[in-house]
N, C-alpha and C positions, 0 to 999 in steps of 0.2 A: 708428516712422519717425523719422528724423533731422530731417526738415522736413515740415510739412503741405502736400503738393502734391495738390490735388484733380483737377487737369486738366493734361495735357501736350499741347502743340501740336508736332507733329514734322513737319519737311519731309521730302520723298522724295529727290530727286535729289542725289547727293553727301552725303547725311545718313544714310539707310538703304538707299540704292540706289547701288551703287559702279560708276561709269563707267570707273574705271581698269582694271577687269577686262575681259577679252575672251572671251566676251560679258559684258555688264554683269550684275551679279548682286546680290541682296539681301544686306545684313548680317544674316544670320539670328540671329546671337548677340544683336544688339540687339533684334531683333523678338521673340525669346523673352523678353527682359527686359520689353519693353512689354506682351506678353501676360501675364506675371506679374503686373505692376502692374494691369493692366486687371481681371484676376480678383479682385484684392484690393479693387477699388472705385474706382481711379482712373480718370477718364475720359480717353480718348485721342481726340484729334482729329488728322487728317491736314491739313496745309495745303500747298498746291502751286500752281505755275503751271499744271499739268496740268489739262485738263478730265476729267470722270468717265470718259468711254470710254477715255481714255488710261491712267488708273490701273487700270481694269478689265483692259485688254489686257496690261499688264506682269504681271498675276496677283497683284497685292498682296493681294487679298482672300482668296487661297488661304492666306495666312499670317498676316493681321492683319485683324480685323474691328473697325474703329474705331467709337466712338460717333457721330462726325460727321466731316465734311470741309468744309474751306475750299478751294474749287476756283477754277481760273482767276484766281490771285491775288486772291481776295476777291470775284469776280464772282458766285459762287454758293455759298451756305452750306446744307448738308444735315445734319440731326440726326435720327437713328433713322429714316431713309428719308423724312423730311419736309422739303420745300424751305422753309427759313426766310427765305431772301433771294435774289433774283435781280436782276441789273442787266441790263435787257433792251434790246437794240437797237431803235431806232425803225424800224418796218418800211420806210418809205419811204427812210430813210437807208441802210439795208441793201441795199435794192434798187438804189439809185443806185451804191452802192460796187460792187456786183457787176457792173452794166452797165459802169462804168469800167474794171474789171479785164478783162472780156471784150474791151472795145475795144482794150485794151493787149496782148491775147493772154496773159494771165496768169489763174491759177486762184485760187479762193478756197474755203476750208472753212468752212461754217456750223456753229457749235457750239451744239447744244441742250443741255438739262440732262443727259441721259443718253446722247446719241449725236451723230453729225455726218454731214455730207453735203458732196460736192463740187458745184460748179456747172457743171463741164466735165470730160470724160474726163482721166484721168491724163496728165501731160506730164512732160518732163525734170525740171523744178523740183520738182514733187511727188515724183517718184521719188527725186531727190538728197536730199530732206529725210527721207523715210521710210527711207532707207538708214541715215542717221545717228540717227534716232529711230524704231526699229522699231515699227510699229503696223500694223493692218490698214488698207489704203486704203479710206475710206468710199465708198459708192455715189454716183452722180450723181443729183441731184434738181432739180426746179424751185425756184429761190430766191425766187420771189414768195410773199407772204404767210406767211413763215416766222417763227417766234418763237424768236430766238437770243439767246444771252447774249454772244456773242463771235464772232470769225472768225479764221482764219489766212489770211494772204495769201502766195501762193508767187510771189514776184517778186525780181528781182536789185535790188541796192542802187541802181543808177543811176535806178530808177523812183521812189525815195523822194521826190524833190523834185517829181515830177509828181503822185503819189497823195496824199501827206500834206496839201498845202494844200487839197484839196477837201473834206476831212473837217471836220465841225463843230468848234467850239472845245472844248477840253478832252477830245477824243477820244483815248484811249489808243492809242499807236502805238509798238510796241517791236520792234525787229529783234533777233532771237536766233540768226539763221543766215544764211548767204549767200543762201538762197532762202526764208527764213521770217520772217514778221513777225506778231505778235500784235496784233489790233485789237479794241478794246472800246469801248462807248458812254461810259465814265467811266474816269478813271484810277483803277483798282482798287488798294486798299490793304489789305495783310494785317493791318496794325495795327488799322485800323478794324473789320476783320472779327472779329478777336479780342475787341476792346471789345464788339462787338455780341453775340458768344456769351457772354462772361462775364456781361453784363447780362441776357441772355435765361435763362441757366441759374442766376443768382443766385450766382455764385461770385466771390469777392474776388480781385483781381489779386495780392494776397500769396499766394494758393494756387495761382498758375498759373506753368507753366514753358513756354518756347518754345525750340526748337532748329533752327538753320538755318545757311546757309553763303553766301548770295548777297544782293545789294543789296536786293531786295524784302523780305528778312527783317528788315532794320534797323527798319522802322516797327513792327514787332510787339514789339520788345525794350522799348519804352516802356510797353506795356500789361501786362506781367507782372513779377513779382518776380525770377523766375529766368530770366535770358536767357543762352542758351548758343550760342556760335559753334563750328563745326567747325575743327579746326586746318587742314583743307584748304580752308576758306572764304576769301574775300576779305579783305584787310587791313582795309578799312573796316568790314567786318562784325565782325571780331574786336575792334576798338577800341570798337565799340558795345555789346559784350556783357559781362555781369557775369562770366561764366565762359568759358574756352576748354577744349574737350575735345579728345581725340585725333581722328585722321582716321577717315573712314568704313571704310577698309581695316583700321584697328586697333581697330575696335568702339567708336568715340567715344561713341555714344549710351548704350551700356551703361555705359561707365565713368563717365559723369556721373551717370547714374541711380543707380548703386551708391554714388556719393559723396554724392548729395543726397537720395535718396528713402528 
């Protein structure tokens, strides 16, 4: 090997999942390379803003079986089917949040480690988001006494100034869609999650690689020796990386792995 890389952390969207295609599709050339390295002993971790059920529903596991996953931007860490870390919502805070949402006639998705639920029947906002992010619409369940790691709020931007101030200090509130907001009990950090994994698995950062494209990926670059930004990524991300590879459409992940591993 050109470099001793014992573990690779790889993002999904716009890294090995190409949204420029219609419909979106995986970069199977890069996934084949990841599988090749995995078979030779390199640990592969997926890290993503998506929760587990979202990763499952885009059928990633049909093509790649990673050793572990950093999900919900670091809110949940799974290694070999064991939950190593979870950032849990306070039950009372989550219930109050859901009650406020219902009073404003908007919906919430409660996110458990492996699945999710809605607190009310599907509405136009939910429908709009799931058109842009195709997934199975979860069932409606009672939101009381639920153990969740995060939530998705289906609400228009004009409600941000009403809802956000009601949440406790340091609560993560990130709008990613006209009708979609990620809400979590703490500001999740991919970098801290990678640091946690490396310590748990006794792997030195000099043997670690991370590949991504968006703002949340910047924090992880400080925790690994080999930090890689996709050419299709944000400029701030490319400036923070040690290497820039090609776009997802041009198999950027495979190209950087061919070069460095």
